[in-house]
C-alpha positions as protocol buffer text, in pm:
chain_id: "A"
residue {
  index: 1
  type: UNK
  ca { x: 4966 y: 6805 z: 20264 }
}
residue {
  index: 2
  type: UNK
  ca { x: 4914 y: 6613 z: 19940 }
}
residue {
  index: 3
  type: UNK
  ca { x: 4643 y: 6622 z: 19681 }
}
residue {
  index: 4
  type: UNK
  ca { x: 4495 y: 6341 z: 19454 }
}
residue {
  index: 5
  type: UNK
  ca { x: 4596 y: 6047 z: 19660 }
}
residue {
  index: 6
  type: UNK
  ca { x: 4408 y: 5808 z: 19465 }
}
residue {
  index: 7
  type: UNK
  ca { x: 4567 y: 5913 z: 19138 }
}
residue {
  index: 8
  type: UNK
  ca { x: 4906 y: 5905 z: 19318 }
}
residue {
  index: 9
  type: UNK
  ca { x: 4860 y: 5554 z: 19425 }
}
residue {
  index: 10
  type: UNK
  ca { x: 4738 y: 5435 z: 19075 }
}
residue {
  index: 11
  type: UNK
  ca { x: 5033 y: 5588 z: 18900 }
}
residue {
  index: 12
  type: UNK
  ca { x: 5266 y: 5450 z: 19151 }
}
residue {
  index: 13
  type: UNK
  ca { x: 5118 y: 5104 z: 19115 }
}
residue {
  index: 14
  type: UNK
  ca { x: 5166 y: 5119 z: 18725 }
}
residue {
  index: 15
  type: UNK
  ca { x: 5525 y: 5245 z: 18766 }
}
residue {
  index: 16
  type: UNK
  ca { x: 5598 y: 4960 z: 19026 }
}
residue {
  index: 17
  type: UNK
  ca { x: 5493 y: 4674 z: 18804 }
}
residue {
  index: 18
  type: UNK
  ca { x: 5696 y: 4824 z: 18498 }
}
residue {
  index: 19
  type: UNK
  ca { x: 6007 y: 4607 z: 18460 }
}
residue {
  index: 20
  type: UNK
  ca { x: 6331 y: 4779 z: 18559 }
}
residue {
  index: 21
  type: UNK
  ca { x: 6673 y: 4696 z: 18715 }
}
residue {
  index: 22
  type: UNK
  ca { x: 6513 y: 4629 z: 19057 }
}
residue {
  index: 23
  type: UNK
  ca { x: 6275 y: 4376 z: 18912 }
}
residue {
  index: 24
  type: UNK
  ca { x: 6541 y: 4210 z: 18703 }
}
residue {
  index: 25
  type: UNK
  ca { x: 6777 y: 4152 z: 19016 }
}
residue {
  index: 26
  type: UNK
  ca { x: 6495 y: 4056 z: 19250 }
}
residue {
  index: 27
  type: UNK
  ca { x: 6368 y: 3815 z: 18979 }
}
residue {
  index: 28
  type: UNK
  ca { x: 6707 y: 3652 z: 18958 }
}
residue {
  index: 29
  type: UNK
  ca { x: 6781 y: 3620 z: 19327 }
}
residue {
  index: 30
  type: UNK
  ca { x: 6432 y: 3480 z: 19408 }
}
residue {
  index: 31
  type: UNK
  ca { x: 6454 y: 3208 z: 19149 }
}
residue {
  index: 32
  type: UNK
  ca { x: 6796 y: 3123 z: 19209 }
}
residue {
  index: 33
  type: UNK
  ca { x: 6849 y: 3167 z: 19572 }
}
residue {
  index: 34
  type: UNK
  ca { x: 6490 y: 3113 z: 19686 }
}
residue {
  index: 35
  type: UNK
  ca { x: 6226 y: 3316 z: 19862 }
}
residue {
  index: 36
  type: UNK
  ca { x: 6452 y: 3439 z: 20138 }
}
residue {
  index: 37
  type: UNK
  ca { x: 6703 y: 3589 z: 19888 }
}
residue {
  index: 38
  type: UNK
  ca { x: 6416 y: 3739 z: 19685 }
}
residue {
  index: 39
  type: UNK
  ca { x: 6266 y: 3912 z: 20010 }
}
residue {
  index: 40
  type: UNK
  ca { x: 6616 y: 4049 z: 20124 }
}
residue {
  index: 41
  type: UNK
  ca { x: 6666 y: 4194 z: 19770 }
}
residue {
  index: 42
  type: UNK
  ca { x: 6325 y: 4365 z: 19818 }
}
residue {
  index: 43
  type: UNK
  ca { x: 6430 y: 4503 z: 20138 }
}
residue {
  index: 44
  type: UNK
  ca { x: 6747 y: 4654 z: 19998 }
}
residue {
  index: 45
  type: UNK
  ca { x: 6539 y: 4804 z: 19710 }
}
residue {
  index: 46
  type: UNK
  ca { x: 6299 y: 4956 z: 19962 }
}
residue {
  index: 47
  type: UNK
  ca { x: 6569 y: 5106 z: 20164 }
}
residue {
  index: 48
  type: UNK
  ca { x: 6730 y: 5250 z: 19853 }
}
residue {
  index: 49
  type: UNK
  ca { x: 6397 y: 5412 z: 19755 }
}
residue {
  index: 50
  type: UNK
  ca { x: 6356 y: 5544 z: 20120 }
}
residue {
  index: 51
  type: UNK
  ca { x: 6705 y: 5706 z: 20099 }
}
residue {
  index: 52
  type: UNK
  ca { x: 6602 y: 5860 z: 19763 }
}
residue {
  index: 53
  type: UNK
  ca { x: 6297 y: 5987 z: 19933 }
}
residue {
  index: 54
  type: UNK
  ca { x: 6475 y: 6160 z: 20207 }
}
residue {
  index: 55
  type: UNK
  ca { x: 6718 y: 6305 z: 19954 }
}
residue {
  index: 56
  type: UNK
  ca { x: 6431 y: 6456 z: 19762 }
}
residue {
  index: 57
  type: UNK
  ca { x: 6286 y: 6605 z: 20081 }
}
residue {
  index: 58
  type: UNK
  ca { x: 6598 y: 6782 z: 20191 }
}
residue {
  index: 59
  type: UNK
  ca { x: 6677 y: 6894 z: 19845 }
}
residue {
  index: 60
  type: UNK
  ca { x: 6979 y: 6666 z: 19775 }
}
residue {
  index: 61
  type: UNK
  ca { x: 6798 y: 6492 z: 19487 }
}
residue {
  index: 62
  type: UNK
  ca { x: 6733 y: 6839 z: 19322 }
}
residue {
  index: 63
  type: UNK
  ca { x: 7102 y: 6938 z: 19356 }
}
residue {
  index: 64
  type: UNK
  ca { x: 7208 y: 6597 z: 19193 }
}
residue {
  index: 65
  type: UNK
  ca { x: 6963 y: 6674 z: 18910 }
}
residue {
  index: 66
  type: UNK
  ca { x: 7101 y: 7008 z: 18862 }
}
residue {
  index: 67
  type: UNK
  ca { x: 7471 y: 6924 z: 18883 }
}
residue {
  index: 68
  type: UNK
  ca { x: 7591 y: 6753 z: 18554 }
}
residue {
  index: 69
  type: UNK
  ca { x: 7922 y: 6612 z: 18693 }
}
residue {
  index: 70
  type: UNK
  ca { x: 7752 y: 6447 z: 19000 }
}
residue {
  index: 71
  type: UNK
  ca { x: 7459 y: 6315 z: 18785 }
}
residue {
  index: 72
  type: UNK
  ca { x: 7711 y: 6161 z: 18535 }
}
residue {
  index: 73
  type: UNK
  ca { x: 7933 y: 6024 z: 18788 }
}
residue {
  index: 74
  type: UNK
  ca { x: 7657 y: 5839 z: 18966 }
}
residue {
  index: 75
  type: UNK
  ca { x: 7509 y: 5725 z: 18648 }
}
residue {
  index: 76
  type: UNK
  ca { x: 7848 y: 5578 z: 18535 }
}
residue {
  index: 77
  type: UNK
  ca { x: 7889 y: 5398 z: 18873 }
}
residue {
  index: 78
  type: UNK
  ca { x: 7546 y: 5262 z: 18874 }
}
residue {
  index: 79
  type: UNK
  ca { x: 7577 y: 5136 z: 18498 }
}
residue {
  index: 80
  type: UNK
  ca { x: 7898 y: 4963 z: 18585 }
}
residue {
  index: 81
  type: UNK
  ca { x: 7737 y: 4791 z: 18872 }
}
residue {
  index: 82
  type: UNK
  ca { x: 7446 y: 4676 z: 18677 }
}
residue {
  index: 83
  type: UNK
  ca { x: 7685 y: 4546 z: 18410 }
}
residue {
  index: 84
  type: UNK
  ca { x: 7907 y: 4370 z: 18663 }
}
residue {
  index: 85
  type: UNK
  ca { x: 7590 y: 4187 z: 18806 }
}
residue {
  index: 86
  type: UNK
  ca { x: 7494 y: 4096 z: 18459 }
}
residue {
  index: 87
  type: UNK
  ca { x: 7838 y: 3958 z: 18354 }
}
residue {
  index: 88
  type: UNK
  ca { x: 7840 y: 3761 z: 18681 }
}
residue {
  index: 89
  type: UNK
  ca { x: 7498 y: 3602 z: 18587 }
}
residue {
  index: 90
  type: UNK
  ca { x: 7607 y: 3538 z: 18223 }
}
residue {
  index: 91
  type: UNK
  ca { x: 7941 y: 3363 z: 18361 }
}
residue {
  index: 92
  type: UNK
  ca { x: 7736 y: 3146 z: 18590 }
}
residue {
  index: 93
  type: UNK
  ca { x: 7511 y: 3041 z: 18297 }
}
residue {
  index: 94
  type: UNK
  ca { x: 7805 y: 2943 z: 18101 }
}
residue {
  index: 95
  type: UNK
  ca { x: 7968 y: 2733 z: 18371 }
}
residue {
  index: 96
  type: UNK
  ca { x: 7886 y: 2353 z: 18400 }
}
residue {
  index: 97
  type: UNK
  ca { x: 7625 y: 2315 z: 18674 }
}
residue {
  index: 98
  type: UNK
  ca { x: 7703 y: 2087 z: 18975 }
}
residue {
  index: 99
  type: UNK
  ca { x: 7438 y: 1842 z: 19041 }
}
residue {
  index: 100
  type: UNK
  ca { x: 7337 y: 1633 z: 19350 }
}
residue {
  index: 101
  type: UNK
  ca { x: 7216 y: 1272 z: 19345 }
}
residue {
  index: 102
  type: UNK
  ca { x: 6948 y: 1189 z: 19110 }
}
residue {
  index: 103
  type: UNK
  ca { x: 7028 y: 1467 z: 18872 }
}
residue {
  index: 104
  type: UNK
  ca { x: 6884 y: 1749 z: 19077 }
}
residue {
  index: 105
  type: UNK
  ca { x: 7060 y: 2080 z: 19111 }
}
residue {
  index: 106
  type: UNK
  ca { x: 7166 y: 2195 z: 19446 }
}
residue {
  index: 107
  type: UNK
  ca { x: 7008 y: 2522 z: 19522 }
}
residue {
  index: 108
  type: UNK
  ca { x: 7274 y: 2790 z: 19503 }
}
residue {
  index: 109
  type: UNK
  ca { x: 7296 y: 2978 z: 19818 }
}
residue {
  index: 110
  type: UNK
  ca { x: 7277 y: 3364 z: 19801 }
}
residue {
  index: 111
  type: UNK
  ca { x: 7357 y: 3513 z: 20130 }
}
residue {
  index: 112
  type: UNK
  ca { x: 7097 y: 3735 z: 20276 }
}
residue {
  index: 113
  type: UNK
  ca { x: 7338 y: 4031 z: 20314 }
}
residue {
  index: 114
  type: UNK
  ca { x: 7458 y: 3976 z: 19963 }
}
residue {
  index: 115
  type: UNK
  ca { x: 7094 y: 3997 z: 19817 }
}
residue {
  index: 116
  type: UNK
  ca { x: 7012 y: 4310 z: 20028 }
}
residue {
  index: 117
  type: UNK
  ca { x: 7325 y: 4481 z: 19921 }
}
residue {
  index: 118
  type: UNK
  ca { x: 7257 y: 4408 z: 19547 }
}
residue {
  index: 119
  type: UNK
  ca { x: 6889 y: 4546 z: 19589 }
}
residue {
  index: 120
  type: UNK
  ca { x: 7022 y: 4846 z: 19767 }
}
residue {
  index: 121
  type: UNK
  ca { x: 7304 y: 4943 z: 19541 }
}
residue {
  index: 122
  type: UNK
  ca { x: 7097 y: 4871 z: 19215 }
}
residue {
  index: 123
  type: UNK
  ca { x: 6857 y: 5144 z: 19351 }
}
residue {
  index: 124
  type: UNK
  ca { x: 7100 y: 5399 z: 19495 }
}
residue {
  index: 125
  type: UNK
  ca { x: 7313 y: 5373 z: 19182 }
}
residue {
  index: 126
  type: UNK
  ca { x: 7012 y: 5496 z: 18953 }
}
residue {
  index: 127
  type: UNK
  ca { x: 7018 y: 5875 z: 18938 }
}
residue {
  index: 128
  type: UNK
  ca { x: 6719 y: 5859 z: 18729 }
}
residue {
  index: 129
  type: UNK
  ca { x: 6525 y: 5800 z: 19039 }
}
residue {
  index: 130
  type: UNK
  ca { x: 6638 y: 6130 z: 19173 }
}
residue {
  index: 131
  type: UNK
  ca { x: 6489 y: 6299 z: 18856 }
}
residue {
  index: 132
  type: UNK
  ca { x: 6178 y: 6106 z: 18869 }
}
residue {
  index: 133
  type: UNK
  ca { x: 6118 y: 6183 z: 19231 }
}
residue {
  index: 134
  type: UNK
  ca { x: 6193 y: 6568 z: 19202 }
}
residue {
  index: 135
  type: UNK
  ca { x: 5945 y: 6586 z: 18897 }
}
residue {
  index: 136
  type: UNK
  ca { x: 5670 y: 6335 z: 18995 }
}
residue {
  index: 137
  type: UNK
  ca { x: 5634 y: 6391 z: 19362 }
}
residue {
  index: 138
  type: UNK
  ca { x: 5587 y: 6772 z: 19368 }
}
residue {
  index: 139
  type: UNK
  ca { x: 5288 y: 6736 z: 19144 }
}
residue {
  index: 140
  type: UNK
  ca { x: 5090 y: 6596 z: 19417 }
}
residue {
  index: 141
  type: UNK
  ca { x: 5150 y: 6857 z: 19665 }
}
residue {
  index: 142
  type: UNK
  ca { x: 4913 y: 7155 z: 19692 }
}
residue {
  index: 143
  type: UNK
  ca { x: 4986 y: 7433 z: 19433 }
}
residue {
  index: 144
  type: UNK
  ca { x: 5324 y: 7259 z: 19384 }
}
residue {
  index: 145
  type: UNK
  ca { x: 5432 y: 7393 z: 19731 }
}
residue {
  index: 146
  type: UNK
  ca { x: 5644 y: 7092 z: 19823 }
}
residue {
  index: 147
  type: UNK
  ca { x: 5749 y: 7093 z: 20179 }
}
residue {
  index: 148
  type: UNK
  ca { x: 5969 y: 6818 z: 20341 }
}
residue {
  index: 149
  type: UNK
  ca { x: 5680 y: 6648 z: 20513 }
}
residue {
  index: 150
  type: UNK
  ca { x: 5465 y: 6614 z: 20201 }
}
residue {
  index: 151
  type: UNK
  ca { x: 5739 y: 6501 z: 19985 }
}
residue {
  index: 152
  type: UNK
  ca { x: 5849 y: 6232 z: 20238 }
}
residue {
  index: 153
  type: UNK
  ca { x: 5492 y: 6121 z: 20281 }
}
residue {
  index: 154
  type: UNK
  ca { x: 5456 y: 6074 z: 19915 }
}
residue {
  index: 155
  type: UNK
  ca { x: 5790 y: 5883 z: 19891 }
}
residue {
  index: 156
  type: UNK
  ca { x: 5687 y: 5670 z: 20156 }
}
residue {
  index: 157
  type: UNK
  ca { x: 5366 y: 5585 z: 19989 }
}
residue {
  index: 158
  type: UNK
  ca { x: 5540 y: 5515 z: 19675 }
}
residue {
  index: 159
  type: UNK
  ca { x: 5786 y: 5292 z: 19861 }
}
residue {
  index: 160
  type: UNK
  ca { x: 5506 y: 5106 z: 20031 }
}
residue {
  index: 161
  type: UNK
  ca { x: 5340 y: 5027 z: 19683 }
}
residue {
  index: 162
  type: UNK
  ca { x: 5672 y: 4911 z: 19533 }
}
residue {
  index: 163
  type: UNK
  ca { x: 5747 y: 4707 z: 19835 }
}
residue {
  index: 164
  type: UNK
  ca { x: 5384 y: 4547 z: 19819 }
}
residue {
  index: 165
  type: UNK
  ca { x: 5397 y: 4447 z: 19460 }
}
residue {
  index: 166
  type: UNK
  ca { x: 5758 y: 4314 z: 19475 }
}
residue {
  index: 167
  type: UNK
  ca { x: 5666 y: 4102 z: 19789 }
}
residue {
  index: 168
  type: UNK
  ca { x: 5368 y: 3965 z: 19609 }
}
residue {
  index: 169
  type: UNK
  ca { x: 5581 y: 3905 z: 19294 }
}
residue {
  index: 170
  type: UNK
  ca { x: 5845 y: 3731 z: 19483 }
}
residue {
  index: 171
  type: UNK
  ca { x: 5610 y: 3493 z: 19667 }
}
residue {
  index: 172
  type: UNK
  ca { x: 5453 y: 3402 z: 19338 }
}
residue {
  index: 173
  type: UNK
  ca { x: 5775 y: 3340 z: 19137 }
}
residue {
  index: 174
  type: UNK
  ca { x: 5939 y: 3154 z: 19426 }
}
residue {
  index: 175
  type: UNK
  ca { x: 5680 y: 2879 z: 19380 }
}
residue {
  index: 176
  type: UNK
  ca { x: 5821 y: 2790 z: 19046 }
}
residue {
  index: 177
  type: UNK
  ca { x: 6174 y: 2815 z: 19159 }
}
residue {
  index: 178
  type: UNK
  ca { x: 6225 y: 2453 z: 19208 }
}
residue {
  index: 179
  type: UNK
  ca { x: 6162 y: 2374 z: 18840 }
}
residue {
  index: 180
  type: UNK
  ca { x: 6392 y: 2677 z: 18730 }
}
residue {
  index: 181
  type: UNK
  ca { x: 6673 y: 2575 z: 18961 }
}
residue {
  index: 182
  type: UNK
  ca { x: 6708 y: 2255 z: 18746 }
}
residue {
  index: 183
  type: UNK
  ca { x: 7033 y: 2269 z: 18522 }
}
residue {
  index: 184
  type: UNK
  ca { x: 6908 y: 2384 z: 18183 }
}
residue {
  index: 185
  type: UNK
  ca { x: 6631 y: 2626 z: 18295 }
}
residue {
  index: 186
  type: UNK
  ca { x: 6858 y: 2780 z: 18553 }
}
residue {
  index: 187
  type: UNK
  ca { x: 7134 y: 2853 z: 18304 }
}
residue {
  index: 188
  type: UNK
  ca { x: 6881 y: 2987 z: 18057 }
}
residue {
  index: 189
  type: UNK
  ca { x: 6743 y: 3216 z: 18340 }
}
residue {
  index: 190
  type: UNK
  ca { x: 7109 y: 3320 z: 18438 }
}
residue {
  index: 191
  type: UNK
  ca { x: 7179 y: 3419 z: 18089 }
}
residue {
  index: 192
  type: UNK
  ca { x: 6871 y: 3597 z: 18024 }
}
residue {
  index: 193
  type: UNK
  ca { x: 6876 y: 3809 z: 18345 }
}
residue {
  index: 194
  type: UNK
  ca { x: 7232 y: 3873 z: 18296 }
}
residue {
  index: 195
  type: UNK
  ca { x: 7168 y: 3992 z: 17949 }
}
residue {
  index: 196
  type: UNK
  ca { x: 6880 y: 4219 z: 18082 }
}
residue {
  index: 197
  type: UNK
  ca { x: 7103 y: 4356 z: 18353 }
}
residue {
  index: 198
  type: UNK
  ca { x: 7379 y: 4440 z: 18108 }
}
residue {
  index: 199
  type: UNK
  ca { x: 7130 y: 4608 z: 17887 }
}
residue {
  index: 200
  type: UNK
  ca { x: 6979 y: 4818 z: 18171 }
}
residue {
  index: 201
  type: UNK
  ca { x: 7342 y: 4925 z: 18265 }
}
residue {
  index: 202
  type: UNK
  ca { x: 7421 y: 5029 z: 17906 }
}
residue {
  index: 203
  type: UNK
  ca { x: 7088 y: 5218 z: 17891 }
}
residue {
  index: 204
  type: UNK
  ca { x: 7156 y: 5393 z: 18211 }
}
residue {
  index: 205
  type: UNK
  ca { x: 7501 y: 5485 z: 18086 }
}
residue {
  index: 206
  type: UNK
  ca { x: 7373 y: 5631 z: 17767 }
}
residue {
  index: 207
  type: UNK
  ca { x: 7053 y: 5815 z: 17902 }
}
residue {
  index: 208
  type: UNK
  ca { x: 7044 y: 6179 z: 17951 }
}
residue {
  index: 209
  type: UNK
  ca { x: 6856 y: 6366 z: 18230 }
}
């Protein structure tokens, strides 16, 4: 059903570690809200990728890629959402932090459902994934004869690679979260990740297919 599995996994791993909107929102949620928030963000990202995988298999992603109005509409919605998340983080950075006894900052609680929703919507709101899947996945099917089964299998493998990387990443950065949740580092973190998210949103809004 698929060819060159080793090459596909290697390329998928390189793509997974490349920073993007999903990495930015996962980083912020893991460092600000802790390991649980980071892991639920990953689950949202993974579900978003799984939905794009199914959309590619049934041809919806190809239709989206071919339809300029639909592509632009989803791109604008996704860009607005990323910018909104970024502005929220920047506003949080500019607010005076509340402290507990001893000068330690109380961990900001990020509800699991909120973290999950942010990961899901960040991924679903990026139509570039549809373009990527419809051009990348068929290259690893026999003679480019892409079938539903082969495309879904490749998409699932891609999702598993991304899920594995992000899980390892979250578990690693969560260990330094206690330090970064102190007043000054946390405000810097919020400002930086907020700026990055706004940047990703602007780039998404101005990119072409």
